[in-house]
C-alpha positions as a Python dict, from the first residue, in 0.01 Angstrom:
ca = {
    (1, 'M'): (0, 0, 0),
    (2, 'K'): (-285, 21, -250),
    (3, 'K'): (-299, 118, -618),
    (4, 'I'): (-570, 344, -756),
    (5, 'I'): (-649, 320, -1128),
    (6, 'I'): (-751, 649, -1290),
    (7, 'K'): (-951, 615, -1612),
    (8, 'S'): (-928, 966, -1765),
    (9, 'K'): (-763, 1301, -1737),
    (10, 'S'): (-1072, 1453, -1578),
    (11, 'A'): (-1064, 1174, -1320),
    (12, 'I'): (-727, 1313, -1204),
    (13, 'Y'): (-910, 1626, -1093),
    (14, 'L'): (-1181, 1422, -922),
    (15, 'L'): (-920, 1215, -740),
    (16, 'M'): (-739, 1527, -624),
    (17, 'L'): (-1062, 1675, -493),
    (18, 'G'): (-1153, 1346, -323),
    (19, 'M'): (-812, 1315, -160),
    (20, 'F'): (-820, 1668, -24),
    (21, 'A'): (-1182, 1631, 86),
    (22, 'L'): (-1080, 1317, 280),
    (23, 'M'): (-787, 1504, 435),
    (24, 'T'): (-1010, 1790, 549),
    (25, 'A'): (-1268, 1546, 689),
    (26, 'C'): (-1011, 1346, 886),
    (27, 'S'): (-789, 1623, 1018),
    (28, 'G'): (-1005, 1936, 1001),
    (29, 'L'): (-923, 2212, 754),
    (30, 'K'): (-761, 2526, 889),
    (31, 'H'): (-912, 2819, 702),
    (32, 'E'): (-673, 3084, 572),
    (33, 'D'): (-719, 3423, 410),
    (34, 'D'): (-524, 3361, 89),
    (35, 'A'): (-542, 3560, -231),
    (36, 'V'): (-517, 3378, -565),
    (37, 'R'): (-464, 3624, -849),
    (38, 'I'): (-601, 3504, -1185),
    (39, 'K'): (-458, 3614, -1519),
    (40, 'K'): (-675, 3856, -1713),
    (41, 'E'): (-733, 3620, -2004),
    (42, 'A'): (-860, 3344, -1771),
    (43, 'A'): (-1069, 3558, -1535),
    (44, 'D'): (-1399, 3488, -1711),
    (45, 'K'): (-1380, 3122, -1607),
    (46, 'Y'): (-1382, 3216, -1238),
    (47, 'L'): (-1651, 3487, -1222),
    (48, 'K'): (-1903, 3246, -1067),
    (49, 'H'): (-1839, 3011, -774),
    (50, 'Q'): (-1906, 2659, -905),
    (51, 'A'): (-2072, 2524, -589),
    (52, 'T'): (-2289, 2820, -479),
    (53, 'N'): (-2326, 2998, -818),
    (54, 'K'): (-2251, 3327, -643),
    (55, 'M'): (-2072, 3599, -838),
    (56, 'R'): (-1716, 3683, -732),
    (57, 'N'): (-1412, 3878, -846),
    (58, 'G'): (-1267, 3658, -1121),
    (59, 'R'): (-931, 3836, -1107),
    (60, 'T'): (-862, 3773, -736),
    (61, 'L'): (-1008, 3474, -551),
    (62, 'R'): (-1029, 3483, -171),
    (63, 'G'): (-1016, 3171, 39),
    (64, 'T'): (-782, 2885, 136),
    (65, 'V'): (-520, 2728, -89),
    (66, 'V'): (-541, 2373, 45),
    (67, 'G'): (-245, 2238, -152),
    (68, 'M'): (-69, 2203, -484),
    (69, 'N'): (-33, 1897, -709),
    (70, 'K'): (248, 1839, -960),
    (71, 'V'): (163, 1563, -1212),
    (72, 'T'): (461, 1427, -1412),
    (73, 'F'): (450, 1199, -1719),
    (74, 'P'): (702, 1087, -1986),
    (75, 'N'): (708, 1255, -2326),
    (76, 'S'): (806, 936, -2510),
    (77, 'C'): (797, 562, -2465),
    (78, 'P'): (959, 340, -2364),
    (79, 'V'): (1124, 530, -2082),
    (80, 'T'): (1503, 537, -2124),
    (81, 'D'): (1792, 742, -1992),
    (82, 'T'): (1723, 1003, -2261),
    (83, 'T'): (1347, 1033, -2202),
    (84, 'T'): (1221, 1380, -2119),
    (85, 'F'): (930, 1446, -1890),
    (86, 'S'): (652, 1705, -1872),
    (87, 'T'): (483, 1837, -1563),
    (88, 'T'): (141, 1994, -1516),
    (89, 'T'): (61, 2173, -1193),
    (90, 'H'): (-268, 2261, -1022),
    (91, 'I'): (-376, 2406, -690),
    (92, 'V'): (-671, 2285, -481),
    (93, 'F'): (-866, 2587, -360),
    (94, 'L'): (-1153, 2644, -114),
    (95, 'D'): (-1327, 2974, -178),
    (96, 'S'): (-1451, 3184, 114),
    (97, 'L'): (-1798, 3163, -48),
    (98, 'S'): (-1807, 2785, 4),
    (99, 'K'): (-2074, 2648, 234),
    (100, 'T'): (-1877, 2337, 332),
    (101, 'D'): (-1512, 2225, 333),
    (102, 'Y'): (-1591, 1987, 46),
    (103, 'D'): (-1660, 2262, -215),
    (104, 'L'): (-1306, 2240, -354),
    (105, 'E'): (-1185, 2368, -690),
    (106, 'V'): (-891, 2261, -907),
    (107, 'I'): (-717, 2558, -1074),
    (108, 'P'): (-436, 2502, -1331),
    (109, 'I'): (-119, 2693, -1255),
    (110, 'E'): (-135, 2841, -1607),
    (111, 'D'): (-442, 3045, -1501),
    (112, 'I'): (-271, 3189, -1192),
    (113, 'D'): (-76, 3516, -1181),
    (114, 'L'): (192, 3401, -938),
    (115, 'M'): (293, 3660, -680),
    (116, 'G'): (588, 3497, -507),
    (117, 'P'): (904, 3700, -438),
    (118, 'K'): (1080, 3789, -765),
    (119, 'T'): (1441, 3699, -688),
    (120, 'D'): (1726, 3539, -879),
    (121, 'I'): (1758, 3279, -603),
    (122, 'P'): (1423, 3112, -540),
    (123, 'F'): (1286, 3106, -187),
    (124, 'N'): (1221, 2731, -203),
    (125, 'K'): (1272, 2429, -428),
    (126, 'Y'): (937, 2491, -599),
    (127, 'Y'): (1062, 2826, -734),
    (128, 'N'): (811, 3016, -521),
    (129, 'M'): (514, 2871, -713),
    (130, 'N'): (351, 2753, -389),
    (131, 'L'): (368, 3094, -216),
    (132, 'F'): (43, 3288, -188),
    (133, 'E'): (-13, 3635, -46),
    (134, 'S'): (-254, 3733, 226),
    (135, 'Y'): (-579, 3879, 93),
    (136, 'S'): (-610, 4113, 390),
    (137, 'D'): (-255, 4246, 355),
    (138, 'P'): (-166, 4251, -18),
    (139, 'L'): (84, 4537, 7),
    (140, 'N'): (309, 4348, 249),
    (141, 'P'): (551, 4143, 35),
    (142, 'M'): (636, 3927, 335),
    (143, 'A'): (273, 3832, 407),
    (144, 'M'): (315, 3510, 215),
    (145, 'R'): (206, 3157, 302),
    (146, 'E'): (375, 2842, 174),
    (147, 'V'): (130, 2566, 86),
    (148, 'P'): (214, 2190, 72),
    (149, 'V'): (300, 2029, -262),
    (150, 'D'): (218, 1669, -361),
    (151, 'S'): (389, 1498, -653),
    (152, 'V'): (215, 1235, -868),
    (153, 'Y'): (370, 1028, -1148),
    (154, 'V'): (153, 907, -1437),
    (155, 'D'): (296, 600, -1612),
    (156, 'S'): (150, 684, -1953),
    (157, 'C'): (380, 430, -2122),
    (158, 'N'): (153, 153, -2003),
    (159, 'M'): (-133, 295, -2213),
    (160, 'S'): (-220, 196, -2565),
    (161, 'C'): (-121, 546, -2688),
    (162, 'N'): (13, 874, -2554),
    (163, 'C'): (-300, 1082, -2526),
    (164, 'W'): (-241, 1257, -2192),
    (165, 'E'): (-252, 1598, -2357),
    (166, 'T'): (-595, 1529, -2514),
    (167, 'G'): (-739, 1347, -2217),
    (168, 'T'): (-900, 1086, -2443),
    (169, 'L'): (-742, 768, -2308),
    (170, 'D'): (-753, 572, -1983),
    (171, 'L'): (-467, 657, -1749),
    (172, 'N'): (-306, 433, -1489),
    (173, 'L'): (-218, 649, -1192),
    (174, 'D'): (-29, 478, -912),
    (175, 'I'): (-79, 648, -579),
    (176, 'D'): (43, 500, -253),
    (177, 'L'): (-223, 509, 14),
    (178, 'P'): (-180, 373, 367),
    (179, 'E'): (-332, 28, 422),
    (180, 'L'): (-598, 79, 687),
    (181, 'S'): (-593, -196, 945),
    (182, 'C'): (-865, -303, 1184),
    (183, 'P'): (-817, -256, 1560),
    (184, 'D'): (-643, -548, 1724),
    (185, 'R'): (-874, -773, 1923),
    (186, 'E'): (-741, -994, 2203),
    (187, 'F'): (-969, -1289, 2287),
    (188, 'S'): (-924, -1446, 2629),
    (189, 'W'): (-1049, -1788, 2738),
    (190, 'Y'): (-1356, -1647, 2911),
    (191, 'W'): (-1662, -1498, 2743),
    (192, 'L'): (-1882, -1225, 2888),
    (193, 'E'): (-2165, -1026, 2724),
    (194, 'F'): (-2400, -754, 2843),
    (195, 'K'): (-2686, -674, 2606),
    (196, 'G'): (-3015, -492, 2597),
    (197, 'G'): (-3290, -617, 2371),
    (198, 'F'): (-3620, -526, 2210),
    (199, 'S'): (-3872, -798, 2121),
    (200, 'V'): (-4203, -814, 1934),
    (201, 'Y'): (-4445, -1105, 1972),
    (202, 'N'): (-4812, -1214, 1980),
    (203, 'D'): (-4966, -1301, 2316),
    (204, 'K'): (-5303, -1430, 2439),
    (205, 'P'): (-5476, -1240, 2721),
    (206, 'T'): (-5751, -1504, 2694),
    (207, 'A'): (-5766, -1847, 2535),
    (208, 'D'): (-5956, -1720, 2230),
    (209, 'K'): (-5800, -1375, 2184),
    (210, 'E'): (-5458, -1277, 2050),
    (211, 'E'): (-5281, -939, 2054),
    (212, 'G'): (-4945, -800, 1950),
    (213, 'R'): (-4698, -688, 2215),
    (214, 'D'): (-4345, -557, 2251),
    (215, 'A'): (-4104, -546, 2541),
    (216, 'T'): (-3749, -457, 2638),
    (217, 'L'): (-3516, -686, 2829),
    (218, 'L'): (-3164, -712, 2967),
    (219, 'E'): (-2940, -1015, 2920),
    (220, 'I'): (-2603, -1131, 3051),
    (221, 'T'): (-2402, -1423, 2912),
    (222, 'T'): (-2094, -1582, 3063),
    (223, 'G'): (-1895, -1880, 2943),
    (224, 'V'): (-1575, -1990, 2774),
    (225, 'R'): (-1413, -1938, 2434),
    (226, 'F'): (-1231, -2217, 2255),
    (227, 'G'): (-1089, -2306, 1917),
    (228, 'N'): (-753, -2223, 1764),
    (229, 'E'): (-865, -1862, 1712),
    (230, 'K'): (-1124, -1851, 1993),
    (231, 'Q'): (-1396, -1853, 1729),
    (232, 'W'): (-1626, -2080, 1933),
    (233, 'A'): (-1800, -1983, 2257),
    (234, 'L'): (-2035, -2165, 2495),
    (235, 'G'): (-2201, -2033, 2806),
    (236, 'L'): (-2516, -1962, 3004),
    (237, 'L'): (-2747, -1670, 2930),
    (238, 'Y'): (-2976, -1509, 3185),
    (239, 'S'): (-3252, -1281, 3057),
    (240, 'T'): (-3495, -1065, 3250),
    (241, 'G'): (-3743, -1197, 2996),
    (242, 'V'): (-4072, -1057, 2871),
    (243, 'P'): (-4418, -1043, 3026),
    (244, 'T'): (-4677, -1295, 2903),
    (245, 'F'): (-5031, -1366, 3009),
    (246, 'N'): (-5162, -1664, 3199),
    (247, 'S'): (-5425, -1679, 2926),
    (248, 'F'): (-5687, -1862, 3130),
    (249, 'E'): (-5681, -1604, 3408),
    (250, 'S'): (-5574, -1284, 3219),
    (251, 'V'): (-5282, -1235, 3460),
    (252, 'D'): (-4960, -1076, 3326),
    (253, 'I'): (-4647, -1257, 3446),
    (254, 'E'): (-4278, -1175, 3396),
    (255, 'R'): (-4089, -1472, 3249),
    (256, 'P'): (-3713, -1466, 3322),
    (257, 'V'): (-3514, -1713, 3112),
    (258, 'V'): (-3201, -1926, 3147),
    (259, 'L'): (-3057, -2060, 2821),
    (260, 'L'): (-2755, -2259, 2713),
    (261, 'H'): (-2603, -2018, 2457),
    (262, 'G'): (-2346, -2117, 2195),
    (263, 'R'): (-2205, -1934, 1898),
    (264, 'W'): (-1947, -1935, 1621),
    (265, 'Q'): (-1786, -1618, 1487),
    (266, 'S'): (-1569, -1558, 1183),
    (267, 'S'): (-1194, -1544, 1245),
    (268, 'N'): (-1161, -1285, 967),
    (269, 'D'): (-1173, -932, 1108),
    (270, 'R'): (-1319, -789, 784),
    (271, 'F'): (-1669, -839, 647),
    (272, 'L'): (-1807, -653, 344),
    (273, 'G'): (-1490, -444, 351),
    (274, 'L'): (-1557, -317, 706),
    (275, 'C'): (-1393, -397, 1038),
    (276, 'M'): (-1641, -642, 1187),
    (277, 'R'): (-1682, -1015, 1249),
    (278, 'P'): (-2014, -1187, 1166),
    (279, 'F'): (-2142, -1462, 1398),
    (280, 'I'): (-2428, -1709, 1435),
    (281, 'F'): (-2576, -1837, 1760),
    (282, 'G'): (-2817, -2092, 1901),
    (283, 'Q'): (-2994, -2121, 2239),
    (284, 'I'): (-3191, -2377, 2437),
    (285, 'G'): (-3330, -2365, 2791),
    (286, 'M'): (-3639, -2269, 2991),
    (287, 'T'): (-3815, -1989, 3170),
    (288, 'I'): (-3783, -1995, 3550),
    (289, 'D'): (-4105, -1834, 3667),
    (290, 'E'): (-4313, -2016, 3930),
    (291, 'L'): (-4574, -2162, 3696),
    (292, 'T'): (-4312, -2302, 3459),
    (293, 'V'): (-4119, -2457, 3748),
    (294, 'D'): (-4442, -2620, 3869),
    (295, 'L'): (-4499, -2764, 3521),
    (296, 'M'): (-4145, -2904, 3520),
    (297, 'K'): (-4204, -3067, 3860),
    (298, 'V'): (-4511, -3243, 3724),
    (299, 'N'): (-4312, -3386, 3432),
    (300, 'F'): (-4044, -3528, 3664),
    (301, 'C'): (-4289, -3670, 3917),
    (302, 'D'): (-4280, -4053, 3892),
    (303, 'E'): (-4613, -4081, 4073),
    (304, 'C'): (-4786, -3835, 3841),
    (305, 'D'): (-4779, -4028, 3514),
    (306, 'D'): (-5136, -4151, 3538),
    (307, 'A'): (-5262, -3809, 3645),
    (308, 'I'): (-5078, -3639, 3356),
    (309, 'A'): (-5220, -3885, 3107),
    (310, 'E'): (-5568, -3817, 3240),
    (311, 'V'): (-5523, -3438, 3242),
    (312, 'E'): (-5388, -3427, 2886),
    (313, 'K'): (-5718, -3569, 2765),
    (314, 'L'): (-5877, -3239, 2866),
    (315, 'P'): (-5920, -2963, 2605),
    (316, 'Y'): (-5654, -2686, 2589),
    (317, 'V'): (-5409, -2885, 2802),
    (318, 'D'): (-5044, -2956, 2712),
    (319, 'A'): (-4840, -3077, 3010),
    (320, 'S'): (-4518, -3157, 2818),
    (321, 'I'): (-4176, -3018, 2914),
    (322, 'P'): (-4160, -2641, 2834),
    (323, 'I'): (-3835, -2613, 2634),
    (324, 'S'): (-3746, -2270, 2495),
    (325, 'Y'): (-3502, -2219, 2209),
    (326, 'G'): (-3370, -1953, 1973),
    (327, 'F'): (-3119, -1874, 1700),
    (328, 'G'): (-2990, -1570, 1510),
    (329, 'V'): (-2707, -1383, 1340),
    (330, 'G'): (-2505, -1075, 1429),
    (331, 'I'): (-2182, -880, 1399),
    (332, 'D'): (-1908, -785, 1643),
    (333, 'I'): (-1738, -449, 1580),
    (334, 'P'): (-1397, -400, 1749),
    (335, 'M'): (-1370, -89, 1964),
    (336, 'P'): (-1072, 141, 1886),
    (337, 'F'): (-816, 153, 2168),
    (338, 'L'): (-1006, -118, 2360),
    (339, 'E'): (-854, -452, 2265),
    (340, 'I'): (-1071, -667, 2494),
    (341, 'V'): (-1423, -559, 2395),
    (342, 'D'): (-1650, -547, 2087),
    (343, 'L'): (-1970, -362, 2014),
    (344, 'S'): (-2207, -651, 1943),
    (345, 'L'): (-2538, -640, 1752),
    (346, 'D'): (-2765, -929, 1656),
    (347, 'I'): (-3113, -1015, 1541),
    (348, 'G'): (-3282, -1346, 1607),
    (349, 'F'): (-3585, -1563, 1665),
    (350, 'R'): (-3682, -1700, 2007),
    (351, 'S'): (-3956, -1949, 2086),
    (352, 'L'): (-4051, -1909, 2451),
    (353, 'A'): (-4231, -2196, 2628),
    (354, 'F'): (-4378, -2147, 2976),
    (355, 'G'): (-4627, -2287, 3221),
    (356, 'E'): (-4983, -2174, 3287),
    (357, 'S'): (-5241, -2264, 3545),
    (358, 'L'): (-5598, -2324, 3432),
    (359, 'S'): (-5927, -2457, 3562),
    (360, 'V'): (-6122, -2681, 3328),
    (361, 'L'): (-6409, -2932, 3365),
    (362, 'G'): (-6400, -2919, 3741),
    (363, 'Y'): (-6021, -2944, 3769),
    (364, 'V'): (-5835, -2649, 3929),
    (365, 'N'): (-5470, -2541, 3889),
    (366, 'V'): (-5420, -2771, 3594),
    (367, 'P'): (-5063, -2726, 3458),
    (368, 'N'): (-5047, -2627, 3092),
    (369, 'K'): (-4771, -2533, 2846),
    (370, 'R'): (-4802, -2243, 2606),
    (371, 'R'): (-4553, -2108, 2355),
    (372, 'V'): (-4488, -1754, 2229),
    (373, 'N'): (-4268, -1685, 1925),
    (374, 'M'): (-4082, -1355, 1900),
    (375, 'F'): (-3830, -1161, 1698),
    (376, 'L'): (-3553, -1007, 1904),
    (377, 'F'): (-3296, -732, 1837),
    (378, 'R'): (-3006, -702, 2083),
    (379, 'V'): (-2711, -463, 2122),
    (380, 'G'): (-2438, -449, 2383),
    (381, 'L'): (-2076, -526, 2467),
    (382, 'S'): (-1895, -856, 2421),
    (383, 'F'): (-1573, -928, 2616),
}
C-alpha cells in the first residue's frame, strides 16, 4: 500500500477530485439524473458552473452525485481514550452542464438542503445524508438514490499545530491505494523476435555523388536466453536489408543481412516508474548478396593474394573483408494477459559493408568494398 502526503486543506479537495476522476476514467462513469438542493444562503456560490461558466439554477443542481467523502480528525492531541473527533463531509458532483467526466465539483454538506426521508429511524448508517432525489421525479419520495461514501482519517496530531479549521498548515493524509504491479513475464530458454524497421542513410548512385535515402525492412532473430534471470540473449538475426547502389554502375541492389545478435536486458521490470525493461544490443555479420559473397570468396582464395595486392593499388578499390556491425538501445514492454511476449522497441546505428563490382584502368569486375552507415528504428514482438 502507498501513502499520499497532503500539504493543505485545499489539497484535500484536489485529491478527492483526482481520485474520482481516476475512478471515472478507469471504470466509466454512469450518469444519473440526481437533484442536489442548495440552501438559500449558499445558492449564490453555485449560480455559475465552474468549468463551463454557464449560468444554472443555484438552488437545485442537476447532474450525477459521484460519491461522498467523510473526513475525520482529532479535536485535541495527543490522541487518548477521551479524545473527541470532528467530521467534515463533502459530496463530489458532476453537473449535467459538464463537457467531460473530469469537470467535478466538491460541495460541502453544510451547503446542501438534504432531502432524505425524515424518519425517527434512519434508512441507513449515514443517517440518510447520502440519499439524493431524482431530478425528473421530485414529487416521488421513493425516487431516491444512495451514493457511495468514503471515509478518510487526517492524523492532525502529527502536525506542528492544530490548524485544520483554518487550512493554514500542512496536513498528512494517509490513504491506502492498491500497489500496481507489472504483468508477469515468463522467460523461456529460447529467444525469438519479429520486428519491422525504418532506416535512414546516405548512398552513392555514382562514385562522386551522394544522396539521402530511407527504407523499410523486416527482421527475425532466433537464439537462446541465459543468465540467472534470463537477462542475456544470443542469436542470429536475418534482415531483408536495404537497397544500395553499385556505385560504379548505378545499379540498385537489395542487400539482405545475417548478423550475430547479442543483448543484455535489465532484470528489473520497472524503468522510470513504468512497466518496461531497458536493454542494449550489439551485432556483427555480413550482407549475403551476390557481389558481397564474391568479395568474400576473393579474400579466402589462397591463390589470389598477389592479384588482390595488385588490385588494391588501383584507385577506389578496397578488397578487404566486408564486415557489418551495429549497436543500440531499446525497451521491452510486457503485454497484459500474455506472459510470454513483450512489445519491443529500439533505436540503433548500423554500419553496412557490402561488395561492388567496378571496371577501372582496363580491369573489369574488380571486387570492391563500400560501407553505408544508417540509423535504424525497429518495433515488434519479443518472445
